[in-house]
C-alpha positions as CSV (number, residue, x, y, z in Angstrom):
1,X,-21.2,-51.9,-0.9
2,X,-18.8,-49.0,-1.2
3,X,-20.0,-45.7,-2.7
4,X,-17.8,-46.3,-5.7
5,X,-19.3,-49.7,-6.3
6,X,-22.8,-48.3,-5.9
7,X,-22.0,-45.6,-8.5
8,X,-20.6,-48.3,-10.8
9,X,-23.8,-50.4,-10.4
10,X,-26.0,-47.5,-11.2
11,X,-24.0,-46.7,-14.3
12,X,-24.3,-50.3,-15.5
13,X,-28.0,-50.2,-14.9
14,X,-28.1,-47.2,-17.3
15,X,-26.3,-49.4,-19.9
16,X,-23.2,-47.2,-19.8
17,X,-20.1,-49.2,-20.8
18,X,-17.9,-47.5,-18.2
19,X,-18.0,-45.6,-14.9
20,X,-15.7,-42.7,-13.9
21,X,-14.7,-42.5,-10.2
22,X,-12.7,-39.7,-8.5
23,X,-10.6,-41.1,-5.8
24,X,-9.5,-38.6,-3.1
25,X,-6.2,-39.7,-1.7
26,X,-5.6,-39.8,2.0
27,X,-4.7,-36.5,3.7
28,X,-1.3,-38.0,4.7
29,X,-0.4,-39.0,1.1
30,X,3.1,-37.7,0.5
31,X,5.1,-38.1,-2.6
32,X,8.5,-39.8,-2.6
33,X,10.0,-36.3,-3.2
34,X,8.5,-35.2,0.1
35,X,6.0,-32.9,-1.7
36,X,2.3,-33.1,-1.0
37,X,-0.3,-32.8,-3.8
38,X,-2.4,-29.7,-3.8
39,X,-5.1,-31.8,-5.7
40,X,-4.8,-35.2,-4.1
41,X,-7.2,-36.9,-6.5
42,X,-6.8,-39.9,-8.9
43,X,-9.3,-40.1,-11.7
44,X,-10.2,-43.7,-12.5
45,X,-12.4,-45.3,-15.2
46,X,-13.9,-48.7,-14.8
47,X,-15.0,-50.8,-17.8
48,X,-17.2,-53.9,-17.4
49,X,-18.4,-55.7,-14.3
50,X,-16.6,-55.3,-11.1
51,X,-17.4,-58.9,-10.2
52,X,-15.1,-60.1,-13.1
53,X,-11.3,-60.5,-12.6
54,X,-9.9,-57.0,-12.6
55,X,-7.1,-55.9,-14.9
56,X,-5.4,-52.4,-14.8
57,X,-4.4,-51.1,-18.2
58,X,-1.9,-48.2,-18.5
59,X,0.1,-46.7,-21.4
60,X,2.6,-43.9,-22.3
61,X,2.6,-40.5,-20.7
62,X,-0.1,-39.3,-23.2
63,X,-2.5,-42.0,-22.2
64,X,-5.1,-41.9,-19.5
65,X,-8.2,-43.5,-18.2
66,X,-10.0,-43.6,-21.6
67,X,-8.6,-47.0,-22.5
68,X,-11.4,-48.6,-24.5
69,X,-14.0,-47.2,-27.0
70,X,-17.0,-45.5,-25.3
71,X,-19.3,-42.5,-26.0
72,X,-16.7,-39.8,-25.1
73,X,-13.5,-41.4,-26.5
74,X,-12.2,-43.8,-29.1
75,X,-10.0,-45.3,-26.4
76,X,-6.2,-45.1,-26.7
77,X,-5.9,-48.9,-26.6
78,X,-9.1,-49.8,-28.5
79,X,-7.2,-52.4,-30.5
80,X,-6.4,-54.4,-27.4
81,X,-9.2,-53.6,-24.9
82,X,-12.8,-54.2,-26.1
83,X,-15.7,-56.6,-25.9
84,X,-14.3,-59.8,-27.4
85,X,-10.9,-58.2,-27.7
86,X,-7.4,-59.4,-26.7
87,X,-8.3,-58.1,-23.2
88,X,-12.0,-59.1,-23.3
89,X,-14.4,-56.7,-21.6
90,X,-16.9,-59.6,-21.6
91,X,-14.6,-61.5,-19.3
92,X,-12.6,-58.9,-17.4
93,X,-13.2,-55.7,-15.5
94,X,-10.6,-53.2,-16.9
95,X,-9.5,-50.2,-14.9
96,X,-7.8,-47.1,-16.5
97,X,-6.5,-44.1,-14.7
98,X,-5.2,-40.6,-15.4
99,X,-1.6,-40.0,-14.4
100,X,-0.6,-37.6,-11.6
101,X,-0.1,-34.7,-11.4
102,X,-3.6,-33.3,-12.2
103,X,-3.8,-30.1,-14.2
104,X,-2.9,-27.1,-12.1
105,X,-1.0,-29.2,-9.6
106,X,1.9,-27.5,-7.8
107,X,3.8,-30.6,-6.9
108,X,6.6,-31.1,-9.5
109,X,8.2,-34.5,-8.9
110,X,6.2,-37.7,-9.3
111,X,7.6,-41.3,-9.2
112,X,6.2,-44.6,-10.5
113,X,5.9,-45.7,-6.9
114,X,3.8,-42.7,-6.1
115,X,1.4,-43.8,-8.9
116,X,1.5,-47.4,-7.5
117,X,0.5,-46.1,-4.0
118,X,-2.3,-43.9,-5.4
119,X,-3.6,-46.8,-7.5
120,X,-3.7,-49.0,-4.4
121,X,-5.8,-46.4,-2.7
122,X,-8.1,-46.4,-5.7
123,X,-8.5,-50.1,-5.5
124,X,-9.4,-49.8,-1.8
125,X,-12.2,-47.4,-2.8
126,X,-13.4,-49.8,-5.4
127,X,-13.3,-52.6,-2.9
128,X,-10.8,-54.6,-5.0
129,X,-8.5,-56.5,-2.7
130,X,-6.4,-58.1,-5.4
131,X,-5.9,-57.4,-9.1
132,X,-6.0,-60.4,-11.5
133,X,-3.6,-58.5,-13.7
134,X,-1.9,-55.3,-14.8
135,X,-1.0,-54.7,-18.4
136,X,1.2,-51.7,-19.0
137,X,3.2,-50.3,-21.9
138,X,6.0,-47.8,-21.7
139,X,5.4,-45.6,-18.7
140,X,2.3,-47.6,-17.7
141,X,4.4,-50.7,-17.6
142,X,6.9,-49.0,-15.3
143,X,4.0,-48.3,-12.9
144,X,3.0,-51.9,-13.2
145,X,6.5,-53.0,-12.2
146,X,6.4,-50.5,-9.2
147,X,3.0,-51.8,-8.1
148,X,4.2,-55.5,-8.3
149,X,7.3,-54.6,-6.2
150,X,5.3,-52.6,-3.6
151,X,2.2,-54.8,-3.4
152,X,3.2,-58.4,-4.2
153,X,0.1,-59.8,-2.5
154,X,-2.3,-57.5,-4.5
155,X,-1.5,-58.7,-8.0
156,X,-1.5,-62.1,-9.7
157,X,-0.2,-61.3,-13.2
158,X,1.9,-58.5,-14.8
159,X,2.4,-57.9,-18.5
160,X,4.9,-55.2,-19.2
161,X,5.6,-54.0,-22.8
162,X,8.6,-51.8,-23.6
163,X,8.9,-51.1,-19.8
164,X,12.3,-51.6,-18.2
165,X,13.4,-51.7,-14.5
166,X,15.2,-48.4,-15.1
167,X,15.7,-46.0,-18.0
168,X,18.5,-46.5,-20.5
169,X,21.0,-43.6,-20.3
170,X,20.6,-42.8,-24.0
171,X,16.9,-42.5,-23.6
172,X,17.4,-40.2,-20.6
173,X,19.7,-38.1,-22.7
174,X,17.0,-37.7,-25.4
175,X,14.3,-36.9,-22.9
176,X,16.6,-34.4,-21.2
177,X,16.9,-32.5,-24.4
178,X,13.1,-32.4,-24.7
179,X,12.7,-31.0,-21.2
180,X,15.4,-28.3,-21.9
181,X,13.5,-27.4,-25.1
182,X,10.4,-26.7,-23.0
183,X,12.4,-24.7,-20.5
184,X,14.1,-22.6,-23.2
185,X,10.8,-21.9,-24.9
186,X,9.2,-21.0,-21.6
187,X,11.9,-18.4,-21.1
188,X,10.9,-16.9,-24.5
189,X,7.3,-16.7,-23.4
190,X,6.0,-19.7,-25.5
191,X,6.3,-22.9,-23.5
192,X,3.7,-24.6,-25.7
193,X,6.0,-24.2,-28.7
194,X,8.6,-26.0,-26.6
195,X,6.1,-28.8,-26.0
196,X,5.6,-29.0,-29.8
197,X,9.3,-29.3,-30.4
198,X,9.7,-31.8,-27.6
199,X,6.9,-33.9,-29.1
200,X,8.5,-33.8,-32.5
201,X,11.8,-35.1,-31.1
202,X,9.9,-37.7,-29.2
203,X,8.2,-39.0,-32.3
204,X,11.7,-39.6,-33.9
205,X,12.6,-41.7,-30.9
206,X,9.3,-43.6,-30.8
207,X,9.5,-44.8,-34.4
208,X,12.3,-46.3,-36.5
209,X,14.6,-45.2,-39.4
210,X,13.1,-48.0,-41.4
211,X,9.6,-46.7,-41.1
212,X,10.6,-43.2,-42.0
213,X,12.5,-44.5,-45.0
214,X,9.3,-46.3,-46.1
215,X,7.0,-43.3,-45.6
216,X,9.0,-40.3,-46.7
217,X,11.2,-39.5,-49.7
218,X,13.3,-36.8,-48.0
219,X,12.4,-34.3,-50.6
220,X,14.0,-30.9,-49.8
221,X,12.1,-27.7,-49.1
222,X,12.1,-24.7,-51.3
223,X,15.1,-23.1,-49.7
224,X,17.6,-23.8,-46.8
225,X,15.7,-24.0,-43.6
226,X,12.4,-24.9,-45.2
227,X,10.9,-28.2,-43.8
228,X,11.4,-31.5,-45.6
229,X,8.4,-33.8,-46.0
230,X,9.4,-35.8,-42.9
231,X,9.7,-32.5,-41.0
232,X,6.1,-31.5,-42.1
233,X,4.9,-34.7,-40.5
234,X,6.7,-34.1,-37.3
235,X,5.5,-30.5,-37.1
236,X,1.9,-31.5,-37.6
237,X,2.3,-34.1,-34.8
238,X,3.9,-31.5,-32.5
239,X,1.3,-28.9,-33.2
240,X,-1.6,-31.4,-32.6
241,X,-0.1,-32.3,-29.2
242,X,-1.6,-30.5,-26.3
243,X,-0.1,-31.3,-22.9
244,X,0.6,-28.8,-20.1
245,X,4.3,-27.9,-20.3
246,X,5.0,-28.6,-16.6
247,X,3.0,-31.8,-16.7
248,X,5.1,-32.9,-19.7
249,X,8.3,-32.2,-17.8
250,X,7.1,-33.9,-14.7
251,X,6.0,-37.1,-16.4
252,X,9.1,-37.2,-18.7
253,X,11.3,-36.8,-15.6
254,X,9.3,-39.6,-13.8
255,X,10.3,-42.0,-16.5
256,X,14.0,-41.3,-15.9
257,X,13.5,-41.4,-12.1
258,X,12.0,-44.9,-12.3
259,X,13.8,-47.7,-10.5
260,X,12.6,-51.1,-9.4
261,X,14.6,-54.1,-8.1
262,X,13.6,-57.2,-10.2
263,X,14.7,-59.5,-7.4
264,X,11.8,-58.1,-5.3
265,X,9.1,-58.8,-7.9
266,X,7.6,-62.2,-7.4
267,X,4.5,-61.7,-9.6
268,X,4.0,-64.0,-12.6
269,X,5.1,-61.8,-15.4
270,X,5.2,-61.5,-19.2
271,X,7.8,-59.1,-20.6
272,X,7.3,-58.0,-24.2
273,X,10.1,-56.4,-26.2
274,X,9.8,-55.0,-29.8
275,X,13.0,-55.8,-31.5
276,X,13.3,-52.2,-33.0
277,X,12.7,-50.2,-29.8
278,X,15.5,-47.7,-29.4
279,X,14.2,-46.2,-26.1
280,X,13.9,-49.6,-24.3
281,X,16.3,-51.9,-26.0
282,X,15.4,-55.6,-26.1
283,X,18.6,-56.5,-24.3
284,X,17.5,-54.4,-21.3
285,X,14.1,-56.1,-21.2
286,X,15.7,-59.5,-21.5
287,X,17.9,-58.6,-18.5
288,X,14.8,-57.6,-16.6
289,X,13.0,-60.8,-17.4
290,X,16.0,-62.8,-16.3
291,X,16.1,-61.0,-13.0
292,X,12.4,-61.7,-12.2
293,X,11.5,-64.8,-10.3
294,X,8.7,-65.9,-12.5
295,X,8.8,-64.3,-16.0
296,X,8.4,-65.2,-19.6
297,X,10.1,-63.1,-22.3
298,X,8.8,-62.4,-25.8
299,X,10.6,-60.5,-28.5
300,X,8.4,-59.4,-31.4
301,X,9.3,-58.0,-34.8
302,X,8.1,-54.5,-35.4
303,X,8.7,-51.6,-37.9
304,X,7.4,-49.2,-35.2
305,X,9.9,-49.3,-32.4
306,X,8.6,-48.0,-29.1
307,X,5.1,-47.4,-30.6
308,X,4.7,-51.1,-31.3
309,X,2.2,-51.5,-28.5
310,X,-0.1,-49.0,-30.4
311,X,0.7,-50.1,-34.0
312,X,1.2,-53.8,-33.7
313,X,-1.9,-54.9,-31.7
314,X,-2.3,-57.9,-34.0
315,X,1.2,-59.2,-33.0
316,X,1.2,-58.2,-29.3
317,X,-2.5,-58.9,-28.6
318,X,-2.4,-62.7,-28.9
319,X,0.5,-62.9,-26.3
320,X,-1.5,-60.7,-23.9
321,X,-4.7,-62.7,-24.5
322,X,-2.9,-66.1,-23.9
323,X,-1.2,-64.8,-20.8
324,X,-4.3,-63.5,-19.1
325,X,-6.7,-66.1,-20.1
326,X,-4.6,-69.0,-18.8
327,X,-6.5,-70.6,-15.8
328,X,-9.5,-68.4,-16.5
329,X,-12.6,-70.6,-17.1
């Protein structure tokens, strides 16, 4: 039994619903950029029994290892991953992980393939030779695609939601503006204000005009320059968002750096496309599915655009459940 498995067993005996494991990456772990990590560590959280089929769950750049509800977190995907849920913790072992770079890291350029290689090292530490599945949304889905391309023999099923084989140029343009906002604010001595503005712009791209029309009246402020009601909402979302500015830039850039070759992915796959997603258009995801050797494509109706994986669990969840529970007794 590896040390990580022993730690997990002891946590389970103490009736804890999860176990955190710090995986120290090999000394020769080098990023695709040629940089080396000053903190070569991947933080992983394991839910459920390691003897059950293992599924990795990963989300957008703000997500992390706290996938399901537990004592220290509500879980960013609690509507999908839970005991008896669409990804059932009574049937599966679910693995979440924090994205690189770690806080304070000096390396600046991270790829989805870097994450795939780091995850493979973590699975070695956990003594998991092969994943039953990987379910990823947005950036997490891109990592799932990179993992399936790099390690075809280590994964049986892949579900990718709002995750293309490469970023759409229009989405890259929007994220480029966000990164330049942070850079401009940093020059003024307030990089965190730039993060807030970048997050506000991001929220506009995550959601849809139809949702904003339904929620806000567009009532003007007291004078020119004063925020409208929809602006107040965005400002509050931006001010509540706390992510290290350089980490934001690195992960945002990693999305646009992402490239996989669908022809090299042989894993049985389910590609899910919200019909209103402006960052990853349904047509791009259909093209991805058509290029995979063994893929099903599902387009779902949604008012919430790119955030459908968070807001429409009742619609997406049954597709995930059916996909992963096929052939599981």
